[in-house]
SEMI-751662 format. One record per residue (C-alpha): x, y, z; residue in three letters. Coordinates in steps of 0.001 Angstrom, whole numbers, plus 500000, padded with zeros to 6 digits. Layout:
REM SEMI-751662
XYZAla...
REM end
This chain:
REM SEMI-751662
630516425664310382Unk627249427132311545Unk624592424882313001Unk621209424349311373Unk619620426289314249Unk621824429305313484Unk621077429076309760Unk617341428852310209Unk617389431663312737Unk618840434042310159Unk616382432983307470Unk613575434826309241Unk615183438196308597Unk615868437223304997Unk612234436239304522Unk611138439592305900Unk613417441331303401Unk611930439288300555Unk608426440181301660Unk609439443823301563Unk610469443439297927Unk614125442538298277Unk615883439264298945Unk618712439108301464Unk620473435749300999Unk621253434491304491Unk622423431158303104Unk625826432533302170Unk626902431723305740Unk625609428144305683Unk628907426590304554Unk631004424281304438Unk631981426177301355Unk630535424428298296Unk632590424268295135Unk630040422222293239Unk626981423485291433Unk624398420965290230Unk621738421981287693Unk618704419695287388Unk616784420458284210Unk613076420035283581Unk611006418529280798Unk611053419277277037Unk614822418855276886Unk614866415851274571Unk617386415836271718Unk619476418464273482Unk623242418438273713Unk624157418107277385Unk627210420339277129Unk625310423067275265Unk622451422879277758Unk624802423285280703Unk626494426211278941Unk623114427929278426Unk622279427647282121Unk625733428773283221Unk625803431769280891Unk622411432913282180Unk623641432604285773Unk626800434538284905Unk624696437384283482Unk622577437450286615Unk625688437491288770Unk627125440416286809Unk623874442340287274Unk624262441935291027Unk627957442814291026Unk629158439248291541Unk631302436720289717Unk631181432966289787Unk634161431588291734Unk637125430170289902Unk637479426416289915Unk633746425823290225Unk632689422292289289Unk629364422360287417Unk627214419294286777Unk624037418932284712Unk622816415317284756Unk620890414829281520Unk617731412716281347Unk615791414507278594Unk615813411686276052Unk615121409019278668Unk612038410865279938Unk610702411505276457Unk611178407906275363Unk609630406399278471Unk606731408843278867Unk605789408796275191Unk606112405032274833Unk608956405055272326Unk611011402871274633Unk610533399104274415Unk607942397706276812Unk606226401074277465Unk602895401695275814Unk602207405153274417Unk600691407741276705Unk597768408459274404Unk596869404770274315Unk597059404315278068Unk595639407526279481Unk592063406247279791Unk593279403095281533Unk595502404695284187Unk593837404836287610Unk593800408343289014Unk594694410141285794Unk591229411664285340Unk591265412896288941Unk594715414376288317Unk593308416371285373Unk590341417521287427Unk592472418541290399Unk594761420573288157Unk591776422196286470Unk590125423069289775Unk593334424571291105Unk593948426722288063Unk590344427873288029Unk590532428761291700Unk593764430699291197Unk592262432578288259Unk589299433578290413Unk586687431598288463Unk586071428584290693Unk582340428125291204Unk581467431023288919Unk579790430973285539Unk582310431106282727Unk581879430757279015Unk583854428012277289Unk583232427520273583Unk580234429847273754Unk578395427731276304Unk577852429100279814Unk578310426482282504Unk579835425957285914Unk583589425510285538Unk583910422675288057Unk581031420720286540Unk582548421071283092Unk585829419651284377Unk584242416659286071Unk583361414768282901Unk585217412171280847Unk586985414761278705Unk588603416641281566Unk591869416997279613Unk590077418856276844Unk588331421081279406Unk591628421834281095Unk593060422825277727Unk590115425133277070Unk590593426827280432Unk594210427527279477Unk593165428719276037Unk590771431220277575Unk592844432537280461Unk596471431880279429Unk596327431964275609Unk600121432021275262Unk600246428408276478Unk599737425961273629Unk597625422812273721Unk600682420700272995Unk602559422224275926Unk599718421407278320Unk599375417831277096Unk603112417189277281Unk603394418779280715Unk600628416568282123Unk602011413514280335Unk605554413902281601Unk604719414897285169Unk602124412141285547Unk604490409546284109Unk607299410568286455Unk605104410728289547Unk603158407503289105Unk605259405046287107Unk608015403704289370Unk610199402454286528Unk610364405920284992Unk610943407672288297Unk613657405242289361Unk615572405537286097Unk615497409337286110Unk616339409554289814Unk619335407283289296Unk620648409517286523Unk620331412643288653Unk621607411024291857Unk624772410078289979Unk625792413737289965Unk625561414009293758Unk628504413286296031Unk629118413861299722Unk630983417067298923Unk629130420332299677Unk627084421607296740Unk624454424068295635Unk621575422448293729Unk619287424301291312Unk616150422542290069Unk613935423994287343Unk610355422920286584Unk610059419111286686Unk613709419138287721Unk612687420680291038Unk610495417623291682Unk613209415204290602Unk615883416853292757Unk613508416930295731Unk612775413226295331Unk616485412426295165Unk617302414556298212Unk614328413144300109Unk615256409511299552Unk619061409409299181Unk620607407755302236Unk624091409155301735Unk625242411981304061Unk624817414633301373Unk625679418240302178Unk623486420668300224Unk624383424186301312Unk621499425595299294Unk618647424100297294Unk617133426540294802Unk613837425748293072Unk612853427923290116Unk609640427707288080Unk608602424860290355Unk605227423072290149Unk605669421596293641Unk603101424111294918Unk600343422530292809Unk598294420344295159Unk597626417771292438Unk601397417246292320Unk602357417626295990Unk599694415077296957Unk601643412489294979Unk604733413105297138Unk604314411416300470Unk605667411789303027Unk606654415378302216Unk609741415766304370Unk612229418593304477Unk615394416717303454Unk617898416618306280Unk620752417164303810Unk619538420679302899Unk620870423600304941Unk618588426146303214Unk615847426049300570Unk615041429048298407Unk612128429080295936Unk611874431719293210Unk608987432237290812Unk607573434635288270Unk603944435162289276Unk602971434985285596Unk604629431571285173Unk601728429155284659Unk603759426219286025Unk604902427956289213Unk601312428751290123Unk601797428850293904Unk604612429630296340Unk606036426787298395Unk604481427908301646Unk602679425854304335Unk599368426300302540Unk600566424919299219Unk603454422645300188Unk602965421455303766Unk605386418959305230Unk603774415757306477Unk606619414720308694Unk609395416690310303Unk612855415255310690Unk614150415559314280Unk615877418895314714Unk614903420140311241Unk612567423103310988Unk610860422915307556Unk611479426418306239Unk611372427405302570Unk612077431005301690Unk609904432248298830Unk610708435049296412Unk608163436038293742Unk609958439022292264Unk611263437345289106Unk610094439147285951Unk610843437428282654Unk611720439703279765Unk610673437118277175Unk607191435780276267Unk608010432398277830Unk607584433146281525Unk608729429647282422Unk612082429718280629Unk615026428852282851Unk617134431692281445Unk614754434302282825Unk615181432795286269Unk618943432362286323Unk619734435799284935Unk617542437421287590Unk620054439314289774Unk618359438390293045Unk618299434676292255Unk621872434765290973Unk623081436667294021Unk621705434022296380Unk623444431243294446Unk626784433002294021Unk626982434306297578Unk626573430752298825Unk629304429523296486Unk631810432211297512Unk631026432376301237Unk
REM end
């Protein structure tokens, strides 16, 4: 088994390859050989069949593997812990004892600032921060417009103007679910317990998509078992949004992870930023653990939904990194 120092030493050359437009998965040598693959899904998965959902992810990964000349190993154990209905019930208030999001949003401390921070970050990324823009026919400063009591509506209008393919309902639900998970301990604990139940001390590769990348990170960051994660893959991850990463403290590189690979489509509105030191800095470093995340932004979805998990898993570069780790 290679040491963490050896693994991290080889990641530098892989990162250079990614920067040059190709990804060279160094993590294939970071065994013990994992025979477990854990998928952690994101939001908007309520009323889904767990088996069908796992099949959809696995079929997409198989297509990506075939594109890169690989095959998934025989005897692979695949887990997809399902929390879609639990999240929807708790975040929307359909579960007993939880008030509805729409009724509580004005009362929740910090929620307005969360909206404003998201709005500022998206405006900055779109190159409009501090500039005059026209929303609803009225010229004003973008930041000022976001700083009022209807910051959710302003955030929606920014999306409508600059990312028209993203619906109002999608934005509202995204903010609702992420805020509920990040700030309401009962919701976070219940979801984390569901996901943590799929983890054992056997070596595994973990793939987290969207909100699932936050959930898996929280589990790996806090689980006290001697987990062995040969590779953690985040796809379509919002962890690079400062409004979200600021809620995660301390931001440690989990000691159980041998290598962390982040893939994004640059047109994915959720995966706005890479997970680099500027957007996802670590507050505290575990002894002997160098906090290195390898970023790859070459994913190109072939469907209108640039955040869909299928477009990530059937990407040959992403699939190659996962499969090479599983068959090393």
